[in-house]
C-alpha positions in Angstrom: 0.0 0.0 0.0 1.4 3.3 -1.0 0.7 6.3 1.3 -0.2 9.0 -1.1 -2.2 12.1 -0.2 -5.2 10.8 -2.1 -5.3 7.7 0.1 -5.3 9.6 3.4 -9.0 10.7 3.1 -10.0 7.1 2.4 -8.2 5.9 5.5 -9.9 8.6 7.6 -13.4 7.5 6.2 -12.5 3.9 6.8 -11.6 4.6 10.5 -14.9 6.6 10.9 -16.9 3.6 9.6 -15.0 1.2 11.9 -15.6 3.3 15.0 -19.3 3.8 14.2 -19.8 0.1 13.5 -18.1 -0.9 16.7 -20.1 1.7 18.7 -23.4 0.6 17.3 -22.6 -3.1 17.8 -21.2 -2.5 21.3 -24.3 -0.5 22.3 -26.6 -3.3 21.1 -24.7 -6.1 22.8 -24.0 -4.1 26.0 -27.4 -2.5 26.3 -25.7 0.8 27.1 -28.2 3.1 28.8 -26.3 6.3 27.9 -26.4 5.3 24.2 -30.1 4.4 24.0 -31.1 7.5 26.1 -29.2 9.9 23.9 -31.1 12.6 22.0 -30.3 11.0 18.6 -31.2 7.5 19.6 -34.5 8.5 21.1 -35.8 8.9 17.6 -35.8 5.1 17.3 -36.4 4.1 20.9 -39.6 6.3 21.0 -41.1 4.2 18.2 -39.5 0.9 19.0 -39.1 -1.1 22.2 -35.7 -1.2 23.7 -35.2 -4.8 22.5 -36.2 -3.9 18.9 -33.8 -0.8 19.0 -31.0 -3.1 20.2 -31.7 -5.5 17.3 -31.8 -2.6 14.9 -28.5 -1.1 16.1 -26.9 -4.6 16.2 -27.8 -5.2 12.5 -26.7 -1.7 11.5 -23.4 -2.2 13.3 -22.8 -5.5 11.6 -23.6 -4.0 8.2 -21.3 -1.0 8.8 -18.5 -3.4 9.8 -19.1 -5.5 6.7 -18.9 -2.4 4.6 -15.7 -1.4 6.3 -14.2 -4.8 5.7 -15.1 -4.6 2.0 -13.6 -1.1 1.6 -10.4 -2.2 3.4 -10.1 -5.3 1.2 -10.4 -3.1 -1.9 -7.9 -0.6 -0.6 -5.3 -3.2 0.4 -5.6 -5.2 -2.8 -2.7 -4.8 -5.2 -3.6 -2.5 -8.1 -4.4 -4.4 -11.2 -2.4 -3.3 -14.2 -4.4 -1.7 -16.9 -3.9 -3.5 -20.2 -4.3 -1.2 -23.0 -4.4 -2.6 -26.5 -1.2 -2.3 -28.4 -1.3 0.2 -31.2 -1.6 -1.4 -34.5 0.8 -0.4 -37.2 -0.8 2.0 -39.6 -1.6 0.5 -42.9 -1.4 3.2 -45.4 -2.1 2.7 -49.1 -0.9 5.0 -51.7 -3.6 7.0 -53.4 -4.8 5.3 -56.6 -5.7 7.3 -59.7 -8.5 6.0 -61.8 -9.3 7.5 -65.2 -13.0 8.2 -65.7 -14.8 7.7 -69.0 -15.6 11.4 -69.3 -11.9 12.3 -69.4 -11.2 13.3 -65.8 -9.3 11.4 -63.2 -10.5 10.3 -59.8 -8.0 10.0 -56.9 -9.1 7.2 -54.6 -7.5 7.3 -51.1 -9.3 4.2 -49.9 -9.6 1.8 -52.7 -11.7 -0.7 -50.8 -14.3 1.9 -49.6 -16.8 4.0 -51.4 -15.5 6.5 -53.9 -16.4 10.2 -53.2 -16.0 12.9 -55.8 
């Protein structure tokens, strides 16, 4: 893994996901009163029972941790080389001059394609 300035914001976001996932999962398992009585969590605990809120936060915590693991796996994977097609040598054909029946000449640059006047 190369530490470049573009990678640092990704690592910060990864750490934020990790902390939030662990916090949600820990609160669900530990039945933390301070967590479930907080202002932001009351939005769920007012509509759900404490047990349902614990299940909800446990599932959300596991999903966030799963997303963190997927992001970390993609960040730590070695970069795949980009295979660009090799340039093909230019096949140039010399212009071909064709005499027309009316007495003028046509210059064909692409003898296999349509003739334009």
